[in-house]
C-alpha positions as CSV (number, residue, x, y, z in Angstrom):
1,M,-22.1,-18.7,-33.0
2,E,-25.4,-18.0,-31.2
3,R,-23.6,-18.3,-27.8
4,T,-20.9,-15.8,-28.9
5,S,-23.6,-13.5,-30.1
6,R,-25.3,-13.7,-26.7
7,L,-22.0,-13.1,-24.9
8,G,-21.5,-10.1,-27.1
9,R,-24.9,-8.7,-26.3
10,A,-24.3,-9.4,-22.6
11,G,-21.0,-7.6,-22.8
12,L,-22.6,-4.7,-24.5
13,L,-25.3,-4.5,-21.8
14,V,-22.6,-4.6,-19.1
15,R,-20.7,-1.8,-20.8
16,L,-23.8,0.2,-21.1
17,A,-24.8,-0.3,-17.5
18,V,-21.4,0.7,-16.2
19,F,-21.3,3.8,-18.4
20,V,-24.8,4.9,-17.5
21,G,-24.3,4.1,-13.8
22,T,-21.0,6.1,-13.8
23,L,-22.7,9.2,-15.2
24,A,-25.8,8.8,-13.1
25,V,-24.1,8.9,-9.7
26,G,-21.8,11.8,-10.7
27,A,-18.7,9.6,-11.1
28,A,-17.7,11.0,-14.5
29,P,-13.9,10.9,-13.6
30,L,-14.2,7.1,-13.6
31,L,-15.5,7.1,-17.2
32,P,-12.1,7.1,-19.0
33,L,-11.0,4.2,-16.8
34,A,-14.2,2.4,-17.7
35,L,-13.6,3.0,-21.4
36,I,-10.0,1.6,-21.2
37,T,-11.2,-1.4,-19.2
38,S,-14.0,-2.0,-21.7
39,H,-11.5,-2.0,-24.6
40,H,-8.7,-4.0,-23.1
41,A,-10.2,-6.2,-20.3
42,P,-14.0,-6.2,-20.6
43,Q,-14.2,-9.1,-18.2
44,L,-13.2,-6.7,-15.4
45,L,-16.1,-4.3,-16.0
46,P,-18.3,-6.0,-13.3
47,L,-15.7,-4.9,-10.7
48,F,-17.0,-1.3,-11.2
49,A,-20.2,-2.5,-9.5
50,V,-18.9,-2.1,-6.0
51,P,-17.6,1.5,-6.2
52,L,-20.7,2.5,-8.2
53,A,-23.0,1.0,-5.6
54,V,-21.2,2.9,-2.8
55,L,-21.4,6.1,-4.8
56,F,-25.1,5.4,-5.5
57,V,-25.8,5.0,-1.8
58,A,-23.9,8.2,-1.0
59,W,-25.8,10.0,-3.7
60,R,-29.2,8.8,-2.4
61,I,-28.3,9.8,1.2
62,A,-27.2,13.3,0.1
63,S,-30.4,13.7,-2.0
64,E,-32.6,12.6,0.9
65,R,-30.8,14.9,3.3
66,A,-31.1,17.9,0.9
67,H,-34.8,17.1,0.6
68,D,-35.3,16.9,4.4
69,Q,-33.6,20.3,4.8
70,A,-35.9,21.9,2.3
71,T,-39.1,20.2,3.6
72,D,-41.5,20.9,6.4
73,P,-41.8,17.5,8.2
74,L,-45.4,17.9,9.3
75,T,-47.0,18.7,5.9
76,G,-44.4,17.7,3.4
77,L,-44.5,21.2,1.9
78,A,-41.5,23.4,1.2
79,N,-40.1,25.3,4.3
80,R,-39.1,28.9,4.6
81,D,-35.5,28.4,3.3
82,A,-36.8,26.5,0.2
83,L,-39.4,29.2,-0.4
84,L,-36.8,32.0,-0.4
85,R,-34.5,30.0,-2.6
86,A,-37.3,29.4,-5.1
87,A,-38.2,33.0,-5.0
88,R,-34.6,34.1,-5.7
89,E,-34.3,31.8,-8.6
90,T,-37.7,32.8,-10.1
91,I,-36.9,36.5,-9.7
92,A,-33.5,36.0,-11.4
93,R,-35.1,34.5,-14.5
94,S,-38.4,36.4,-14.6
95,N,-39.3,39.0,-17.3
96,S,-41.4,42.1,-17.3
97,E,-44.4,40.2,-18.9
98,R,-44.9,37.9,-15.9
99,H,-45.9,39.0,-12.4
100,L,-44.4,36.9,-9.6
101,A,-46.7,37.1,-6.6
102,L,-46.2,35.8,-3.0
103,V,-49.4,35.1,-1.1
104,L,-48.9,34.8,2.7
105,L,-51.8,33.1,4.6
106,D,-52.5,32.8,8.3
107,L,-55.3,30.8,9.8
108,D,-57.5,33.0,12.0
109,R,-58.0,31.8,15.6
110,F,-56.0,28.6,15.0
111,R,-54.5,28.7,18.4
112,S,-57.9,28.5,20.0
113,L,-58.7,25.4,17.9
114,N,-55.3,23.9,18.8
115,D,-55.9,24.4,22.5
116,T,-59.5,23.0,22.3
117,L,-58.8,20.0,20.1
118,G,-55.3,19.2,21.2
119,H,-52.0,19.4,19.4
120,A,-52.2,16.1,17.7
121,A,-55.5,17.1,16.1
122,G,-54.1,20.5,15.3
123,D,-51.2,18.9,13.5
124,R,-53.6,16.8,11.4
125,L,-55.6,19.9,10.6
126,L,-52.5,21.7,9.4
127,A,-51.6,18.7,7.2
128,Q,-55.1,18.9,5.7
129,V,-54.6,22.6,5.0
130,G,-51.3,21.9,3.3
131,T,-52.9,19.3,1.1
132,R,-55.8,21.6,0.2
133,L,-53.5,24.5,-0.7
134,R,-51.3,22.2,-2.9
135,R,-54.4,21.0,-4.8
136,S,-55.5,24.6,-5.3
137,V,-52.3,26.0,-6.7
138,P,-51.3,25.7,-10.4
139,G,-48.5,23.3,-11.3
140,D,-45.8,26.0,-11.5
141,G,-46.7,27.4,-8.1
142,L,-44.9,26.5,-4.8
143,V,-46.7,26.0,-1.5
144,A,-44.7,26.3,1.7
145,R,-45.4,26.2,5.5
146,L,-43.4,28.8,7.2
147,S,-44.2,28.2,10.9
148,G,-47.2,27.3,13.1
149,D,-50.3,28.1,11.1
150,E,-48.6,30.4,8.5
151,F,-48.4,29.2,4.9
152,A,-47.1,30.9,1.7
153,V,-47.8,30.4,-1.9
154,L,-45.4,31.5,-4.6
155,L,-47.1,32.1,-8.0
156,P,-44.6,32.6,-10.8
157,D,-47.3,34.1,-13.0
158,A,-50.2,35.6,-11.1
159,G,-51.5,37.5,-14.1
160,D,-52.8,41.1,-13.8
161,D,-55.0,40.4,-10.8
162,P,-53.0,38.7,-8.0
163,L,-55.7,39.5,-5.5
164,R,-58.0,37.2,-7.3
165,A,-55.6,34.3,-6.9
166,A,-55.3,35.1,-3.2
167,R,-59.1,35.2,-2.7
168,E,-59.4,31.8,-4.4
169,L,-56.9,30.3,-1.9
170,V,-58.8,31.9,1.0
171,A,-62.1,30.4,-0.4
172,A,-60.5,27.0,-0.8
173,L,-59.5,27.0,2.8
174,A,-63.0,28.1,3.8
175,V,-64.6,24.8,2.5
176,P,-65.6,22.8,5.7
177,V,-63.0,20.4,7.0
178,H,-64.0,17.1,8.7
179,L,-61.8,16.2,11.6
180,D,-62.4,13.6,14.3
181,G,-66.2,13.7,13.6
182,L,-66.3,17.5,13.7
183,Q,-67.0,19.8,10.8
184,L,-64.8,22.9,11.0
185,V,-64.8,26.0,8.9
186,L,-61.5,27.7,8.7
187,E,-61.1,31.4,8.2
188,S,-57.8,32.9,7.0
189,S,-56.2,36.2,6.2
190,A,-53.9,36.7,3.2
191,G,-51.4,39.3,2.2
192,V,-50.1,39.7,-1.4
193,A,-46.9,41.2,-2.7
194,V,-45.7,41.3,-6.3
195,V,-42.4,41.5,-8.1
196,P,-41.4,44.0,-9.4
197,D,-44.2,46.4,-8.3
198,D,-43.8,45.8,-4.5
199,A,-40.3,44.3,-4.1
200,T,-37.3,43.3,-6.2
201,D,-35.7,40.6,-4.0
202,A,-37.0,37.5,-2.1
203,E,-36.5,38.8,1.4
204,S,-38.3,42.1,0.7
205,L,-41.1,40.3,-1.1
206,L,-41.7,38.1,2.0
207,A,-41.5,41.1,4.4
208,R,-44.0,43.1,2.3
209,A,-46.4,40.2,2.0
210,D,-46.2,39.9,5.8
211,V,-47.1,43.6,6.2
212,A,-50.1,43.1,3.9
213,M,-51.3,40.0,5.8
214,A,-51.0,41.8,9.1
215,H,-53.1,44.6,7.6
216,A,-55.7,42.1,6.4
217,Q,-55.9,40.6,9.9
218,R,-56.3,44.0,11.6
219,S,-58.9,45.3,9.1
220,R,-60.6,41.8,8.9
221,S,-60.8,42.3,5.2
222,G,-59.6,38.8,4.4
223,V,-57.2,39.7,1.6
224,E,-54.9,42.7,1.1
225,R,-52.4,43.7,-1.5
226,Y,-49.3,45.5,-0.2
227,H,-49.4,49.3,-0.2
228,P,-46.7,51.6,1.1
229,E,-49.1,53.4,3.4
230,Q,-49.6,50.1,5.3
231,D,-46.1,50.5,6.6
232,A,-45.0,54.1,6.6
233,D,-41.4,53.1,7.4
234,T,-41.0,50.6,4.6
235,P,-38.3,52.5,2.6
236,Q,-36.3,53.0,5.8
237,R,-36.9,49.3,6.8
238,L,-35.8,48.0,3.4
239,G,-32.7,50.2,3.6
240,L,-32.0,48.9,7.1
241,L,-32.5,45.3,5.9
242,G,-30.0,45.8,3.0
243,D,-27.4,47.4,5.3
244,L,-27.8,44.6,7.9
245,R,-27.3,42.0,5.2
246,R,-24.1,43.7,4.0
247,A,-22.9,44.2,7.6
248,L,-23.2,40.5,8.2
249,D,-21.3,39.8,5.0
250,T,-18.5,42.2,5.9
251,R,-18.5,41.1,9.6
252,D,-19.4,44.6,10.8
253,V,-21.9,43.3,13.3
254,H,-20.3,42.8,16.7
255,I,-20.9,40.5,19.7
256,H,-20.7,41.7,23.2
257,Y,-20.7,39.4,26.3
258,Q,-22.6,40.1,29.5
259,P,-21.6,38.1,32.6
260,K,-23.9,36.1,34.8
261,V,-22.6,35.6,38.3
262,A,-23.7,33.6,41.4
263,F,-24.1,35.3,44.8
264,D,-20.7,34.0,46.0
265,G,-19.1,35.9,43.1
266,H,-18.1,33.1,40.7
267,V,-18.9,33.4,37.1
268,V,-21.8,31.2,36.0
269,G,-21.4,32.1,32.3
270,L,-21.8,34.9,29.8
271,E,-24.6,35.8,27.4
272,A,-23.7,36.7,23.8
273,L,-25.5,39.9,22.7
274,V,-25.5,41.3,19.2
275,R,-24.6,44.9,18.6
276,W,-24.6,46.9,15.3
277,D,-23.3,50.4,14.6
278,R,-24.8,51.2,11.2
279,A,-22.4,53.1,9.0
280,G,-23.5,56.7,8.7
281,H,-26.4,56.3,11.1
282,G,-24.9,55.1,14.4
283,P,-26.0,52.4,16.8
284,V,-29.2,50.5,16.0
285,S,-31.4,49.0,18.7
286,P,-31.1,45.2,18.8
287,D,-34.9,45.0,19.2
288,E,-35.2,46.9,15.9
289,F,-32.8,45.0,13.7
290,V,-33.3,41.6,15.2
291,G,-37.1,41.9,14.8
292,L,-36.6,43.0,11.2
293,A,-34.3,40.0,10.6
294,E,-36.9,37.6,12.0
295,S,-39.8,39.0,9.9
296,S,-37.8,39.2,6.7
297,G,-36.2,35.7,6.6
298,L,-32.7,37.0,7.5
299,M,-32.8,35.5,11.0
300,P,-31.0,32.2,10.1
301,K,-28.1,34.1,8.7
302,L,-27.9,36.4,11.8
303,T,-28.2,33.4,14.2
304,D,-25.4,31.5,12.4
305,Y,-23.3,34.6,12.5
306,V,-23.7,35.0,16.3
307,L,-23.2,31.2,16.9
308,E,-20.0,31.2,14.9
309,A,-18.6,34.2,16.7
310,A,-19.6,32.8,20.1
311,V,-18.1,29.4,19.6
312,T,-15.0,30.9,18.1
313,Q,-14.6,33.0,21.3
314,L,-15.3,30.0,23.5
315,A,-12.4,28.2,21.8
316,A,-10.1,31.2,22.4
317,W,-11.1,31.4,26.0
318,R,-10.6,27.7,26.5
319,A,-7.1,28.0,25.0
320,E,-6.4,30.5,27.8
321,G,-7.7,28.0,30.4
322,M,-11.0,29.9,31.0
323,T,-13.8,27.2,30.9
324,V,-16.8,29.4,30.9
325,Q,-20.2,28.8,29.3
326,V,-21.6,31.2,26.7
327,A,-25.4,31.6,26.1
328,V,-26.8,32.5,22.6
329,N,-30.3,33.5,22.0
330,V,-32.1,31.6,19.2
331,S,-35.6,32.3,17.7
332,P,-38.4,29.8,17.3
333,R,-37.7,29.8,13.6
334,D,-34.1,28.8,14.2
335,V,-35.1,25.9,16.3
336,L,-37.7,24.7,13.8
337,R,-35.1,24.7,10.9
338,P,-34.4,21.2,9.7
339,G,-31.0,20.0,10.8
340,F,-30.5,22.8,13.3
341,A,-29.4,20.5,16.2
342,Q,-26.9,18.7,14.0
343,S,-25.5,22.0,12.7
344,I,-24.8,23.1,16.3
345,A,-23.0,19.8,17.1
346,D,-21.0,20.1,13.9
347,R,-20.0,23.7,14.7
348,L,-18.8,22.8,18.2
349,A,-16.8,19.8,16.9
350,R,-15.1,21.9,14.2
351,H,-13.9,24.3,16.9
352,G,-13.0,21.6,19.4
353,V,-15.5,23.1,22.0
354,P,-17.5,20.7,24.3
355,A,-21.2,20.9,23.9
356,A,-21.7,21.8,27.6
357,A,-19.8,25.1,27.0
358,L,-22.7,26.4,24.8
359,Q,-26.1,27.3,26.1
360,L,-29.0,28.2,23.9
361,E,-31.6,30.6,25.2
362,I,-35.2,30.0,23.9
363,T,-38.4,31.9,24.7
364,E,-41.9,30.7,25.6
365,R,-43.0,31.7,22.2
366,L,-41.4,28.5,20.9
367,L,-44.2,26.6,22.7
368,L,-46.8,28.3,20.5
369,E,-45.1,27.2,17.3
370,D,-44.7,23.6,16.0
371,G,-44.7,22.0,19.4
372,Q,-43.7,18.5,18.4
373,L,-40.9,19.6,16.1
374,A,-39.6,22.0,18.7
375,A,-39.6,19.3,21.4
376,D,-37.8,16.9,19.1
377,T,-35.1,19.5,18.2
378,L,-34.6,20.4,21.8
379,E,-34.3,16.8,22.8
380,E,-31.7,16.3,20.1
381,L,-29.8,19.3,21.4
382,R,-29.9,17.9,24.9
383,G,-28.7,14.6,23.5
384,H,-25.6,16.3,22.1
385,G,-25.0,17.9,25.5
386,V,-25.9,21.5,24.7
387,G,-27.4,23.4,27.6
388,M,-30.7,25.2,27.3
389,S,-32.3,28.1,29.1
390,L,-35.9,29.5,29.1
391,D,-35.5,33.2,28.6
392,D,-37.9,36.1,29.4
393,F,-39.9,33.9,31.7
394,G,-43.3,35.4,32.7
395,T,-43.8,37.4,29.5
396,G,-45.2,34.6,27.3
397,Y,-48.1,32.2,27.3
398,S,-46.7,28.9,28.3
399,S,-48.7,26.5,30.6
400,L,-47.0,24.7,33.5
401,V,-47.6,21.4,31.7
402,R,-45.6,22.6,28.7
403,L,-42.9,24.1,30.9
404,R,-42.5,20.8,32.7
405,K,-41.9,19.0,29.4
406,L,-39.3,21.4,28.1
407,P,-35.7,20.0,28.3
408,V,-34.2,23.2,29.8
409,G,-31.9,23.4,32.7
410,E,-32.2,27.1,33.5
411,L,-35.0,29.7,33.8
412,K,-34.3,33.4,33.3
413,I,-36.8,35.8,35.0
414,D,-37.5,38.8,32.7
415,R,-36.0,42.1,33.6
416,S,-39.5,43.8,33.5
417,F,-40.3,42.0,36.8
418,V,-36.8,42.2,38.4
419,S,-36.3,45.9,37.8
420,R,-39.6,46.8,39.6
421,M,-39.6,44.2,42.4
422,V,-38.3,46.6,45.0
423,A,-41.0,49.2,44.3
424,D,-43.9,46.8,43.4
425,H,-44.9,44.0,45.7
426,H,-46.8,42.3,42.8
427,D,-43.7,42.0,40.7
428,A,-41.8,40.8,43.8
429,A,-44.4,38.1,44.2
430,V,-44.0,37.0,40.6
431,V,-40.2,36.7,41.0
432,R,-40.6,34.8,44.3
433,C,-43.1,32.3,42.7
434,S,-40.9,31.9,39.6
435,V,-37.9,31.0,41.8
436,Q,-40.0,28.4,43.7
437,L,-41.5,27.0,40.6
438,A,-38.1,26.6,38.8
439,H,-36.5,25.0,41.9
440,S,-39.4,22.6,42.2
441,L,-38.8,21.5,38.6
442,G,-35.0,21.1,39.2
443,L,-34.0,24.3,37.3
444,T,-31.5,26.9,38.2
445,V,-32.8,30.6,38.2
446,V,-31.1,33.6,36.7
447,A,-32.5,37.1,37.3
448,E,-32.0,39.7,34.5
449,G,-31.8,43.4,34.8
450,V,-30.2,43.6,38.3
451,E,-29.0,47.2,38.7
452,D,-28.9,48.0,42.5
453,D,-27.8,46.4,45.8
454,E,-31.3,46.1,47.2
455,T,-32.5,44.1,44.3
456,W,-29.4,41.9,44.7
457,E,-30.1,41.3,48.4
458,R,-33.8,40.5,47.8
459,L,-33.0,38.0,45.1
460,H,-30.4,36.4,47.3
461,A,-32.9,36.0,50.1
462,M,-35.5,34.5,47.7
463,G,-33.0,31.8,46.8
464,C,-32.2,33.0,43.2
465,D,-29.1,31.2,41.9
466,A,-27.5,33.9,39.8
467,V,-27.9,37.4,38.5
468,Q,-27.2,39.4,35.3
469,G,-27.3,43.2,34.9
470,W,-25.5,46.5,35.1
471,L,-24.7,45.9,38.8
472,V,-22.4,43.1,37.8
473,S,-21.3,44.3,34.4
474,A,-22.5,45.8,31.2
475,A,-22.3,43.8,28.0
476,L,-18.6,44.0,27.0
477,P,-16.8,43.7,23.6
478,A,-14.8,40.4,23.3
479,D,-11.5,42.0,24.3
480,Q,-12.9,43.7,27.4
481,A,-14.8,40.5,28.4
482,T,-11.6,38.6,28.2
483,A,-9.8,41.1,30.4
484,W,-12.8,41.0,32.9
485,L,-12.6,37.2,33.0
486,R,-8.8,37.3,33.6
487,I,-9.3,39.6,36.6
488,R,-12.0,37.3,37.9
489,N,-9.9,34.2,37.5
490,A,-7.0,35.8,39.3
491,A,-9.2,36.8,42.2
492,S,-11.2,33.5,42.6
493,P,-10.7,29.8,41.9
494,Q,-11.3,28.5,38.4
495,P,-15.0,27.7,37.9
496,V,-16.2,24.1,37.4
497,E,-16.8,23.0,33.8
498,P,-20.4,23.8,33.0
499,T,-22.8,21.0,32.5
500,S,-26.0,20.8,30.5
């Protein structure tokens, strides 16, 4: 009798474990089967252990991946995407009695500290800053690291004086930090924007907090609340941002392609360039709307849009037998997004395009962001076989040591030097030295902004590998670029498949 009672209790525990496990791992469709088995053949319930274990492992992997994609790997804080998502959710459920505030903080003169102490020490310092902010924020607040030395704090209820909360955060960061035997005092600038007074959506909230922070840095006031006079064009900029977001949703942003050619005439590749004709306003300068997208948090969506269009076009050209390479510009914030490299590989695989057919153009500014994360992402991209080019060379702040360590195969000399090299011997010297430097590092060299025959001839004499500019072709819509490639293919041999 006692043994029967124990078996009954054991059977009950098995049933309970199976039912709880089935629900816990999201396998509710298995529940009716588990109930039928429990009633008619309870001895078979342990067989559910294997599929439940597999589902549990898959659930854990998915949970960890989702966590990684929302987390800054250096500090363990939320990243930009997680911050914007949390802000959207909080705005959606907020009421008029609560004041949602976003505090954007930037460490003053951090780059000097980073260069003096070294990047490893700089990373440890940023980790300490993240920990200190997390301890200084109430339990319902969210702390995020956006990039480099820029942090954000989302306060669901900042009260009637959000500036006070921002000043307390600045004061918390000003407490001396001990690092490698040194005592450091960190100064920071903060910008504050509030819903609904200053903005009504997450992207606008971030953009306006950024405006306030920039004003605090310029005025050296430490903390500033957003005011419209800080950014006279704010209403127009917000209208532009809203129209850009809608244009991306309706696919009214277009991609043009500008060829790059070698001096023997064969096509080296094409660069994808984004163009937007704003409804009712006409063409908008890429510098204007791309910069707005980057400062507002819309850049990942714009980059994904351009990548999808470019890879789709690559697949179409390959179907016609045109094995060209297409370059796409990506911002530092794109490269620092968790999972960025794998998303590129997945996109190429989905369209059946080899990785070497895509080239990503990065700028020297990436070297001033999270150096280690950037290097890891670029190495992962190179591992997938994606080509990389260093764009706008000569206009940034990279050192030769950093340049040598970048896994790029191409260097592009900025048009500001190329366009003046005939008239200015200093610019000509910069171009000549850039070509020599790139070749000494095993890189190919592309000169941008070539618009006349004399510039072409001088670049050829300097040993430049390829050129891009109006002398070759303007940036063309996809159908015109296709026709241009067909004519080139008919006039010259098929180019060799690009390599990374």
